[in-house]
TORKOL-4160 file (C-alpha; in steps of 0.2 Angstrom, whole numbers, padded with zeros to 4 digits, m for minus):
434
<pt num="1" X="0604" Y="0557" Z="0425"/>
<pt num="2" X="0596" Y="0535" Z="0419"/>
<pt num="3" X="0585" Y="0541" Z="0434"/>
<pt num="4" X="0576" Y="0557" Z="0424"/>
<pt num="5" X="0576" Y="0550" Z="0405"/>
<pt num="6" X="0568" Y="0537" Z="0413"/>
<pt num="7" X="0552" Y="0550" Z="0424"/>
<pt num="8" X="0554" Y="0560" Z="0408"/>
<pt num="9" X="0559" Y="0557" Z="0393"/>
<pt num="10" X="0553" Y="0537" Z="0395"/>
<pt num="11" X="0538" Y="0536" Z="0405"/>
<pt num="12" X="0529" Y="0550" Z="0396"/>
<pt num="13" X="0532" Y="0541" Z="0376"/>
<pt num="14" X="0524" Y="0523" Z="0386"/>
<pt num="15" X="0509" Y="0533" Z="0391"/>
<pt num="16" X="0509" Y="0542" Z="0372"/>
<pt num="17" X="0513" Y="0525" Z="0365"/>
<pt num="18" X="0497" Y="0516" Z="0375"/>
<pt num="19" X="0486" Y="0528" Z="0372"/>
<pt num="20" X="0485" Y="0534" Z="0390"/>
<pt num="21" X="0481" Y="0552" Z="0396"/>
<pt num="22" X="0489" Y="0555" Z="0412"/>
<pt num="23" X="0497" Y="0569" Z="0414"/>
<pt num="24" X="0484" Y="0581" Z="0408"/>
<pt num="25" X="0473" Y="0575" Z="0418"/>
<pt num="26" X="0491" Y="0576" Z="0434"/>
<pt num="27" X="0489" Y="0596" Z="0425"/>
<pt num="28" X="0471" Y="0598" Z="0432"/>
<pt num="29" X="0472" Y="0590" Z="0450"/>
<pt num="30" X="0489" Y="0603" Z="0451"/>
<pt num="31" X="0480" Y="0617" Z="0443"/>
<pt num="32" X="0463" Y="0614" Z="0454"/>
<pt num="33" X="0475" Y="0612" Z="0471"/>
<pt num="34" X="0480" Y="0632" Z="0467"/>
<pt num="35" X="0462" Y="0639" Z="0466"/>
<pt num="36" X="0455" Y="0646" Z="0482"/>
<pt num="37" X="0442" Y="0637" Z="0491"/>
<pt num="38" X="0428" Y="0645" Z="0485"/>
<pt num="39" X="0434" Y="0644" Z="0466"/>
<pt num="40" X="0438" Y="0622" Z="0471"/>
<pt num="41" X="0420" Y="0622" Z="0479"/>
<pt num="42" X="0414" Y="0630" Z="0464"/>
<pt num="43" X="0422" Y="0616" Z="0455"/>
<pt num="44" X="0417" Y="0601" Z="0464"/>
<pt num="45" X="0399" Y="0607" Z="0464"/>
<pt num="46" X="0397" Y="0606" Z="0446"/>
<pt num="47" X="0407" Y="0591" Z="0443"/>
<pt num="48" X="0396" Y="0582" Z="0452"/>
<pt num="49" X="0380" Y="0589" Z="0446"/>
<pt num="50" X="0388" Y="0585" Z="0428"/>
<pt num="51" X="0391" Y="0567" Z="0436"/>
<pt num="52" X="0374" Y="0564" Z="0444"/>
<pt num="53" X="0368" Y="0569" Z="0427"/>
<pt num="54" X="0376" Y="0557" Z="0416"/>
<pt num="55" X="0372" Y="0544" Z="0430"/>
<pt num="56" X="0352" Y="0549" Z="0427"/>
<pt num="57" X="0354" Y="0549" Z="0410"/>
<pt num="58" X="0368" Y="0533" Z="0405"/>
<pt num="59" X="0367" Y="0522" Z="0419"/>
<pt num="60" X="0351" Y="0510" Z="0422"/>
<pt num="61" X="0352" Y="0508" Z="0439"/>
<pt num="62" X="0353" Y="0524" Z="0444"/>
<pt num="63" X="0340" Y="0532" Z="0430"/>
<pt num="64" X="0327" Y="0521" Z="0440"/>
<pt num="65" X="0334" Y="0525" Z="0457"/>
<pt num="66" X="0332" Y="0545" Z="0452"/>
<pt num="67" X="0313" Y="0543" Z="0449"/>
<pt num="68" X="0312" Y="0531" Z="0462"/>
<pt num="69" X="0317" Y="0547" Z="0475"/>
<pt num="70" X="0309" Y="0560" Z="0461"/>
<pt num="71" X="0328" Y="0565" Z="0462"/>
<pt num="72" X="0331" Y="0580" Z="0452"/>
<pt num="73" X="0352" Y="0584" Z="0451"/>
<pt num="74" X="0349" Y="0602" Z="0446"/>
<pt num="75" X="0346" Y="0606" Z="0466"/>
<pt num="76" X="0362" Y="0601" Z="0468"/>
<pt num="77" X="0370" Y="0616" Z="0459"/>
<pt num="78" X="0361" Y="0625" Z="0472"/>
<pt num="79" X="0365" Y="0614" Z="0486"/>
<pt num="80" X="0378" Y="0598" Z="0490"/>
<pt num="81" X="0365" Y="0594" Z="0504"/>
<pt num="82" X="0351" Y="0589" Z="0492"/>
<pt num="83" X="0362" Y="0575" Z="0487"/>
<pt num="84" X="0356" Y="0568" Z="0506"/>
<pt num="85" X="0340" Y="0562" Z="0495"/>
<pt num="86" X="0350" Y="0548" Z="0487"/>
<pt num="87" X="0350" Y="0533" Z="0499"/>
<pt num="88" X="0367" Y="0524" Z="0503"/>
<pt num="89" X="0375" Y="0511" Z="0490"/>
<pt num="90" X="0383" Y="0497" Z="0498"/>
<pt num="91" X="0395" Y="0485" Z="0495"/>
<pt num="92" X="0379" Y="0472" Z="0493"/>
<pt num="93" X="0368" Y="0483" Z="0483"/>
<pt num="94" X="0385" Y="0484" Z="0469"/>
<pt num="95" X="0384" Y="0467" Z="0471"/>
<pt num="96" X="0370" Y="0462" Z="0467"/>
<pt num="97" X="0366" Y="0479" Z="0452"/>
<pt num="98" X="0384" Y="0479" Z="0446"/>
<pt num="99" X="0374" Y="0476" Z="0427"/>
<pt num="100" X="0367" Y="0489" Z="0429"/>
<pt num="101" X="0379" Y="0499" Z="0436"/>
<pt num="102" X="0392" Y="0497" Z="0426"/>
<pt num="103" X="0394" Y="0499" Z="0405"/>
<pt num="104" X="0403" Y="0488" Z="0394"/>
<pt num="105" X="0416" Y="0502" Z="0390"/>
<pt num="106" X="0422" Y="0497" Z="0411"/>
<pt num="107" X="0432" Y="0482" Z="0408"/>
<pt num="108" X="0449" Y="0485" Z="0420"/>
<pt num="109" X="0444" Y="0475" Z="0435"/>
<pt num="110" X="0448" Y="0478" Z="0455"/>
<pt num="111" X="0443" Y="0468" Z="0470"/>
<pt num="112" X="0440" Y="0472" Z="0485"/>
<pt num="113" X="0453" Y="0466" Z="0499"/>
<pt num="114" X="0437" Y="0459" Z="0512"/>
<pt num="115" X="0444" Y="0468" Z="0525"/>
<pt num="116" X="0428" Y="0481" Z="0527"/>
<pt num="117" X="0414" Y="0467" Z="0521"/>
<pt num="118" X="0416" Y="0453" Z="0506"/>
<pt num="119" X="0425" Y="0454" Z="0493"/>
<pt num="120" X="0416" Y="0464" Z="0478"/>
<pt num="121" X="0423" Y="0468" Z="0462"/>
<pt num="122" X="0422" Y="0483" Z="0454"/>
<pt num="123" X="0426" Y="0490" Z="0437"/>
<pt num="124" X="0434" Y="0504" Z="0427"/>
<pt num="125" X="0433" Y="0511" Z="0412"/>
<pt num="126" X="0449" Y="0519" Z="0403"/>
<pt num="127" X="0445" Y="0538" Z="0407"/>
<pt num="128" X="0443" Y="0535" Z="0425"/>
<pt num="129" X="0458" Y="0519" Z="0426"/>
<pt num="130" X="0470" Y="0536" Z="0418"/>
<pt num="131" X="0462" Y="0547" Z="0434"/>
<pt num="132" X="0469" Y="0534" Z="0446"/>
<pt num="133" X="0485" Y="0533" Z="0438"/>
<pt num="134" X="0485" Y="0552" Z="0439"/>
<pt num="135" X="0480" Y="0553" Z="0458"/>
<pt num="136" X="0494" Y="0539" Z="0461"/>
<pt num="137" X="0507" Y="0552" Z="0454"/>
<pt num="138" X="0503" Y="0569" Z="0463"/>
<pt num="139" X="0498" Y="0558" Z="0482"/>
<pt num="140" X="0519" Y="0552" Z="0476"/>
<pt num="141" X="0522" Y="0571" Z="0472"/>
<pt num="142" X="0515" Y="0576" Z="0489"/>
<pt num="143" X="0528" Y="0564" Z="0497"/>
<pt num="144" X="0541" Y="0571" Z="0489"/>
<pt num="145" X="0541" Y="0555" Z="0479"/>
<pt num="146" X="0543" Y="0564" Z="0460"/>
<pt num="147" X="0545" Y="0555" Z="0444"/>
<pt num="148" X="0564" Y="0552" Z="0445"/>
<pt num="149" X="0568" Y="0545" Z="0462"/>
<pt num="150" X="0570" Y="0527" Z="0467"/>
<pt num="151" X="0553" Y="0519" Z="0475"/>
<pt num="152" X="0551" Y="0501" Z="0480"/>
<pt num="153" X="0534" Y="0490" Z="0483"/>
<pt num="154" X="0530" Y="0478" Z="0494"/>
<pt num="155" X="0523" Y="0465" Z="0486"/>
<pt num="156" X="0520" Y="0447" Z="0488"/>
<pt num="157" X="0532" Y="0431" Z="0484"/>
<pt num="158" X="0519" Y="0418" Z="0474"/>
<pt num="159" X="0529" Y="0413" Z="0462"/>
<pt num="160" X="0520" Y="0419" Z="0447"/>
<pt num="161" X="0531" Y="0414" Z="0429"/>
<pt num="162" X="0523" Y="0430" Z="0416"/>
<pt num="163" X="0516" Y="0418" Z="0401"/>
<pt num="164" X="0529" Y="0425" Z="0388"/>
<pt num="165" X="0544" Y="0431" Z="0386"/>
<pt num="166" X="0535" Y="0447" Z="0381"/>
<pt num="167" X="0522" Y="0450" Z="0396"/>
<pt num="168" X="0542" Y="0448" Z="0407"/>
<pt num="169" X="0549" Y="0463" Z="0395"/>
<pt num="170" X="0531" Y="0473" Z="0397"/>
<pt num="171" X="0532" Y="0473" Z="0416"/>
<pt num="172" X="0551" Y="0474" Z="0417"/>
<pt num="173" X="0550" Y="0492" Z="0404"/>
<pt num="174" X="0533" Y="0498" Z="0413"/>
<pt num="175" X="0544" Y="0499" Z="0429"/>
<pt num="176" X="0560" Y="0503" Z="0425"/>
<pt num="177" X="0550" Y="0517" Z="0417"/>
<pt num="178" X="0546" Y="0522" Z="0434"/>
<pt num="179" X="0562" Y="0521" Z="0443"/>
<pt num="180" X="0552" Y="0505" Z="0453"/>
<pt num="181" X="0557" Y="0490" Z="0461"/>
<pt num="182" X="0549" Y="0476" Z="0471"/>
<pt num="183" X="0552" Y="0472" Z="0489"/>
<pt num="184" X="0546" Y="0453" Z="0488"/>
<pt num="185" X="0540" Y="0445" Z="0503"/>
<pt num="186" X="0535" Y="0428" Z="0510"/>
<pt num="187" X="0531" Y="0421" Z="0527"/>
<pt num="188" X="0536" Y="0434" Z="0541"/>
<pt num="189" X="0550" Y="0421" Z="0546"/>
<pt num="190" X="0569" Y="0425" Z="0552"/>
<pt num="191" X="0573" Y="0416" Z="0536"/>
<pt num="192" X="0561" Y="0426" Z="0523"/>
<pt num="193" X="0561" Y="0442" Z="0531"/>
<pt num="194" X="0580" Y="0441" Z="0532"/>
<pt num="195" X="0580" Y="0438" Z="0513"/>
<pt num="196" X="0567" Y="0453" Z="0510"/>
<pt num="197" X="0579" Y="0466" Z="0521"/>
<pt num="198" X="0597" Y="0459" Z="0508"/>
<pt num="199" X="0585" Y="0464" Z="0494"/>
<pt num="200" X="0578" Y="0482" Z="0505"/>
<pt num="201" X="0598" Y="0485" Z="0507"/>
<pt num="202" X="0602" Y="0481" Z="0489"/>
<pt num="203" X="0588" Y="0495" Z="0484"/>
<pt num="204" X="0589" Y="0507" Z="0496"/>
<pt num="205" X="0575" Y="0519" Z="0487"/>
<pt num="206" X="0572" Y="0535" Z="0492"/>
<pt num="207" X="0552" Y="0530" Z="0495"/>
<pt num="208" X="0546" Y="0512" Z="0500"/>
<pt num="209" X="0527" Y="0508" Z="0498"/>
<pt num="210" X="0518" Y="0493" Z="0504"/>
<pt num="211" X="0507" Y="0484" Z="0518"/>
<pt num="212" X="0511" Y="0490" Z="0533"/>
<pt num="213" X="0510" Y="0476" Z="0542"/>
<pt num="214" X="0525" Y="0470" Z="0530"/>
<pt num="215" X="0536" Y="0484" Z="0534"/>
<pt num="216" X="0531" Y="0483" Z="0552"/>
<pt num="217" X="0537" Y="0465" Z="0553"/>
<pt num="218" X="0553" Y="0471" Z="0540"/>
<pt num="219" X="0556" Y="0484" Z="0556"/>
<pt num="220" X="0553" Y="0471" Z="0570"/>
<pt num="221" X="0565" Y="0461" Z="0561"/>
<pt num="222" X="0580" Y="0476" Z="0561"/>
<pt num="223" X="0576" Y="0479" Z="0579"/>
<pt num="224" X="0578" Y="0461" Z="0585"/>
<pt num="225" X="0592" Y="0454" Z="0576"/>
<pt num="226" X="0602" Y="0473" Z="0585"/>
<pt num="227" X="0604" Y="0480" Z="0567"/>
<pt num="228" X="0613" Y="0495" Z="0568"/>
<pt num="229" X="0604" Y="0513" Z="0566"/>
<pt num="230" X="0602" Y="0515" Z="0549"/>
<pt num="231" X="0590" Y="0522" Z="0534"/>
<pt num="232" X="0585" Y="0511" Z="0523"/>
<pt num="233" X="0571" Y="0524" Z="0512"/>
<pt num="234" X="0570" Y="0538" Z="0517"/>
<pt num="235" X="0551" Y="0538" Z="0517"/>
<pt num="236" X="0537" Y="0524" Z="0520"/>
<pt num="237" X="0519" Y="0524" Z="0513"/>
<pt num="238" X="0505" Y="0512" Z="0516"/>
<pt num="239" X="0494" Y="0505" Z="0504"/>
<pt num="240" X="0482" Y="0491" Z="0510"/>
<pt num="241" X="0477" Y="0491" Z="0528"/>
<pt num="242" X="0479" Y="0506" Z="0541"/>
<pt num="243" X="0492" Y="0514" Z="0549"/>
<pt num="244" X="0494" Y="0515" Z="0569"/>
<pt num="245" X="0503" Y="0525" Z="0580"/>
<pt num="246" X="0515" Y="0507" Z="0586"/>
<pt num="247" X="0519" Y="0504" Z="0568"/>
<pt num="248" X="0523" Y="0520" Z="0565"/>
<pt num="249" X="0536" Y="0522" Z="0578"/>
<pt num="250" X="0543" Y="0505" Z="0575"/>
<pt num="251" X="0546" Y="0512" Z="0556"/>
<pt num="252" X="0555" Y="0527" Z="0561"/>
<pt num="253" X="0566" Y="0519" Z="0573"/>
<pt num="254" X="0572" Y="0504" Z="0563"/>
<pt num="255" X="0571" Y="0509" Z="0544"/>
<pt num="256" X="0576" Y="0529" Z="0548"/>
<pt num="257" X="0563" Y="0535" Z="0538"/>
<pt num="258" X="0549" Y="0546" Z="0539"/>
<pt num="259" X="0533" Y="0540" Z="0539"/>
<pt num="260" X="0516" Y="0551" Z="0527"/>
<pt num="261" X="0500" Y="0541" Z="0524"/>
<pt num="262" X="0485" Y="0536" Z="0510"/>
<pt num="263" X="0470" Y="0532" Z="0510"/>
<pt num="264" X="0461" Y="0522" Z="0496"/>
<pt num="265" X="0453" Y="0506" Z="0490"/>
<pt num="266" X="0448" Y="0497" Z="0475"/>
<pt num="267" X="0432" Y="0508" Z="0471"/>
<pt num="268" X="0439" Y="0521" Z="0468"/>
<pt num="269" X="0459" Y="0523" Z="0470"/>
<pt num="270" X="0468" Y="0532" Z="0482"/>
<pt num="271" X="0456" Y="0546" Z="0489"/>
<pt num="272" X="0469" Y="0556" Z="0501"/>
<pt num="273" X="0485" Y="0558" Z="0507"/>
<pt num="274" X="0493" Y="0568" Z="0522"/>
<pt num="275" X="0502" Y="0582" Z="0518"/>
<pt num="276" X="0523" Y="0581" Z="0518"/>
<pt num="277" X="0525" Y="0592" Z="0535"/>
<pt num="278" X="0505" Y="0584" Z="0545"/>
<pt num="279" X="0505" Y="0573" Z="0555"/>
<pt num="280" X="0498" Y="0556" Z="0545"/>
<pt num="281" X="0482" Y="0556" Z="0554"/>
<pt num="282" X="0477" Y="0570" Z="0544"/>
<pt num="283" X="0476" Y="0566" Z="0524"/>
<pt num="284" X="0467" Y="0577" Z="0512"/>
<pt num="285" X="0456" Y="0573" Z="0499"/>
<pt num="286" X="0456" Y="0572" Z="0481"/>
<pt num="287" X="0442" Y="0585" Z="0479"/>
<pt num="288" X="0444" Y="0587" Z="0459"/>
<pt num="289" X="0440" Y="0569" Z="0460"/>
<pt num="290" X="0429" Y="0565" Z="0475"/>
<pt num="291" X="0416" Y="0572" Z="0488"/>
<pt num="292" X="0419" Y="0565" Z="0504"/>
<pt num="293" X="0402" Y="0569" Z="0517"/>
<pt num="294" X="0407" Y="0576" Z="0532"/>
<pt num="295" X="0404" Y="0561" Z="0548"/>
<pt num="296" X="0413" Y="0563" Z="0564"/>
<pt num="297" X="0416" Y="0545" Z="0571"/>
<pt num="298" X="0404" Y="0533" Z="0553"/>
<pt num="299" X="0406" Y="0524" Z="0540"/>
<pt num="300" X="0413" Y="0536" Z="0526"/>
<pt num="301" X="0400" Y="0540" Z="0512"/>
<pt num="302" X="0410" Y="0544" Z="0497"/>
<pt num="303" X="0403" Y="0550" Z="0475"/>
<pt num="304" X="0417" Y="0551" Z="0463"/>
<pt num="305" X="0416" Y="0559" Z="0448"/>
<pt num="306" X="0432" Y="0552" Z="0438"/>
<pt num="307" X="0424" Y="0533" Z="0433"/>
<pt num="308" X="0411" Y="0537" Z="0420"/>
<pt num="309" X="0410" Y="0516" Z="0414"/>
<pt num="310" X="0405" Y="0512" Z="0433"/>
<pt num="311" X="0400" Y="0529" Z="0446"/>
<pt num="312" X="0397" Y="0526" Z="0464"/>
<pt num="313" X="0386" Y="0537" Z="0469"/>
<pt num="314" X="0383" Y="0542" Z="0490"/>
<pt num="315" X="0395" Y="0523" Z="0490"/>
<pt num="316" X="0396" Y="0520" Z="0509"/>
<pt num="317" X="0418" Y="0512" Z="0510"/>
<pt num="318" X="0414" Y="0504" Z="0527"/>
<pt num="319" X="0428" Y="0514" Z="0535"/>
<pt num="320" X="0424" Y="0522" Z="0549"/>
<pt num="321" X="0433" Y="0541" Z="0550"/>
<pt num="322" X="0430" Y="0560" Z="0555"/>
<pt num="323" X="0429" Y="0571" Z="0540"/>
<pt num="324" X="0430" Y="0589" Z="0543"/>
<pt num="325" X="0431" Y="0605" Z="0531"/>
<pt num="326" X="0444" Y="0618" Z="0533"/>
<pt num="327" X="0451" Y="0632" Z="0528"/>
<pt num="328" X="0463" Y="0624" Z="0515"/>
<pt num="329" X="0450" Y="0605" Z="0511"/>
<pt num="330" X="0442" Y="0594" Z="0515"/>
<pt num="331" X="0453" Y="0581" Z="0529"/>
<pt num="332" X="0451" Y="0565" Z="0534"/>
<pt num="333" X="0451" Y="0560" Z="0552"/>
<pt num="334" X="0456" Y="0545" Z="0562"/>
<pt num="335" X="0454" Y="0530" Z="0551"/>
<pt num="336" X="0449" Y="0513" Z="0560"/>
<pt num="337" X="0446" Y="0496" Z="0549"/>
<pt num="338" X="0459" Y="0491" Z="0537"/>
<pt num="339" X="0470" Y="0481" Z="0548"/>
<pt num="340" X="0474" Y="0461" Z="0541"/>
<pt num="341" X="0477" Y="0448" Z="0554"/>
<pt num="342" X="0491" Y="0435" Z="0555"/>
<pt num="343" X="0489" Y="0416" Z="0552"/>
<pt num="344" X="0503" Y="0407" Z="0560"/>
<pt num="345" X="0503" Y="0389" Z="0549"/>
<pt num="346" X="0516" Y="0373" Z="0553"/>
<pt num="347" X="0524" Y="0388" Z="0561"/>
<pt num="348" X="0527" Y="0404" Z="0548"/>
<pt num="349" X="0518" Y="0419" Z="0551"/>
<pt num="350" X="0508" Y="0424" Z="0537"/>
<pt num="351" X="0498" Y="0439" Z="0533"/>
<pt num="352" X="0478" Y="0438" Z="0528"/>
<pt num="353" X="0486" Y="0449" Z="0511"/>
<pt num="354" X="0494" Y="0435" Z="0507"/>
<pt num="355" X="0485" Y="0426" Z="0508"/>
<pt num="356" X="0473" Y="0431" Z="0500"/>
<pt num="357" X="0487" Y="0435" Z="0483"/>
<pt num="358" X="0490" Y="0417" Z="0483"/>
<pt num="359" X="0473" Y="0412" Z="0483"/>
<pt num="360" X="0465" Y="0425" Z="0470"/>
<pt num="361" X="0481" Y="0427" Z="0458"/>
<pt num="362" X="0493" Y="0410" Z="0459"/>
<pt num="363" X="0479" Y="0396" Z="0463"/>
<pt num="364" X="0462" Y="0407" Z="0452"/>
<pt num="365" X="0445" Y="0401" Z="0456"/>
<pt num="366" X="0444" Y="0406" Z="0473"/>
<pt num="367" X="0427" Y="0415" Z="0475"/>
<pt num="368" X="0431" Y="0420" Z="0494"/>
<pt num="369" X="0436" Y="0411" Z="0506"/>
<pt num="370" X="0440" Y="0413" Z="0529"/>
<pt num="371" X="0451" Y="0406" Z="0540"/>
<pt num="372" X="0444" Y="0399" Z="0557"/>
<pt num="373" X="0458" Y="0398" Z="0571"/>
<pt num="374" X="0455" Y="0383" Z="0582"/>
<pt num="375" X="0462" Y="0379" Z="0601"/>
<pt num="376" X="0471" Y="0363" Z="0598"/>
<pt num="377" X="0465" Y="0357" Z="0579"/>
<pt num="378" X="0474" Y="0367" Z="0565"/>
<pt num="379" X="0466" Y="0380" Z="0556"/>
<pt num="380" X="0453" Y="0379" Z="0547"/>
<pt num="381" X="0454" Y="0386" Z="0528"/>
<pt num="382" X="0436" Y="0388" Z="0523"/>
<pt num="383" X="0435" Y="0390" Z="0504"/>
<pt num="384" X="0419" Y="0397" Z="0492"/>
<pt num="385" X="0423" Y="0393" Z="0474"/>
<pt num="386" X="0419" Y="0400" Z="0458"/>
<pt num="387" X="0413" Y="0380" Z="0451"/>
<pt num="388" X="0409" Y="0367" Z="0461"/>
<pt num="389" X="0420" Y="0358" Z="0448"/>
<pt num="390" X="0435" Y="0364" Z="0453"/>
<pt num="391" X="0439" Y="0357" Z="0468"/>
<pt num="392" X="0448" Y="0345" Z="0467"/>
<pt num="393" X="0462" Y="0357" Z="0460"/>
<pt num="394" X="0462" Y="0370" Z="0473"/>
<pt num="395" X="0462" Y="0358" Z="0485"/>
<pt num="396" X="0477" Y="0352" Z="0476"/>
<pt num="397" X="0485" Y="0368" Z="0472"/>
<pt num="398" X="0482" Y="0373" Z="0496"/>
<pt num="399" X="0490" Y="0357" Z="0498"/>
<pt num="400" X="0504" Y="0360" Z="0488"/>
<pt num="401" X="0510" Y="0378" Z="0497"/>
<pt num="402" X="0504" Y="0373" Z="0511"/>
<pt num="403" X="0507" Y="0355" Z="0515"/>
<pt num="404" X="0505" Y="0352" Z="0535"/>
<pt num="405" X="0497" Y="0366" Z="0547"/>
<pt num="406" X="0481" Y="0370" Z="0538"/>
<pt num="407" X="0466" Y="0360" Z="0534"/>
<pt num="408" X="0452" Y="0366" Z="0521"/>
<pt num="409" X="0435" Y="0364" Z="0519"/>
<pt num="410" X="0424" Y="0370" Z="0504"/>
<pt num="411" X="0411" Y="0382" Z="0510"/>
<pt num="412" X="0394" Y="0390" Z="0503"/>
<pt num="413" X="0393" Y="0407" Z="0498"/>
<pt num="414" X="0380" Y="0410" Z="0516"/>
<pt num="415" X="0392" Y="0401" Z="0526"/>
<pt num="416" X="0405" Y="0412" Z="0528"/>
<pt num="417" X="0402" Y="0418" Z="0547"/>
<pt num="418" X="0403" Y="0438" Z="0552"/>
<pt num="419" X="0405" Y="0446" Z="0566"/>
<pt num="420" X="0401" Y="0459" Z="0580"/>
<pt num="421" X="0385" Y="0469" Z="0583"/>
<pt num="422" X="0387" Y="0475" Z="0565"/>
<pt num="423" X="0388" Y="0459" Z="0557"/>
<pt num="424" X="0408" Y="0463" Z="0550"/>
<pt num="425" X="0414" Y="0452" Z="0537"/>
<pt num="426" X="0433" Y="0443" Z="0543"/>
<pt num="427" X="0443" Y="0435" Z="0536"/>
<pt num="428" X="0450" Y="0427" Z="0552"/>
<pt num="429" X="0437" Y="0422" Z="0565"/>
<pt num="430" X="0446" Y="0414" Z="0580"/>
<pt num="431" X="0436" Y="0404" Z="0591"/>
<pt num="432" X="0453" Y="0402" Z="0605"/>
<pt num="433" X="0446" Y="0400" Z="0621"/>
<pt num="434" X="0453" Y="0417" Z="0631"/>
């Protein structure tokens, strides 16, 4: 009963108190999905046109870009293929032109994880943030994780204490209103995984969400310790990383759950989600909010309609996939990328997303990092600091967390290494001889 009160009374009340407008956008998403394919494509084309007109009038970067390429937004009303007359927007272009792309109203900061290139900051206005929240709720509904059901998010154990009682209470209230818990995870050591598993047994959520590598570590821990078959959750939904067949099989067998899939990033939020009875590799795009260009095994190019504070037109996500137009929508298949590496530090294994969270949220002041793995020597943690005057503090706090098993070195941004023919940035460079 309490779950229903939280979901259908407390959550809407907090939405109103915080001056958010989420449920109106959720209703719009649901109405869009009920329309015929012809009607959906007509609305999408109009939303694309409206965003292009807005960008031309309000965003200095696009005003200059449209002039340079003699681009006329009106042509898109005839055929969306005219959008291809514009050049592709990359992370490097965003990094170099952030002030020209962003309005003062865009104050909600997000940072890319670095799995498809060096980290970049993106910003949302309140309108755009409400849309990402609405799409999240729609994604949960697609997993049958309705608001009254209990869900749980796998979170890195960073040891961060809320700065005040008020902050702690507001964080608790937010989770409580969403019937949500946090499942804390530190390293992938047996001791830490046993602690995490005890939490999961206590919570027993309907939906478990988190990095697939973390969920896989829990599942394999259950298997290696002869855990009896049990249903630890009903559904697993990934965030931040790519699902693989190996991970899906382990989660289904050891957590006793169904695996659904979603695709999103810091730049846009959730972009696509699998239908409940579909295989996880087939994801339906939220076309009321995004225009994703068709492609066959190449990088996905996306335009959004909902973040007017920092619109992204023909943005290259860096993720490789196949995007197909089908009778009931546009779908993403065969996503490649977004795999986080595992690093052994003093005998304990850590996913790079944990190290990134610790540097970003606990230590702070780190612009970028890269770990070099060597044969005999300790792994080297190369850090690009935000401020050179801050290196002693950063080094001290890194050493306090990992006193053994890791060397720390400070470098320039230009010294970060790239790998492969596409010169991709990775957080881990393995220099061990094979």
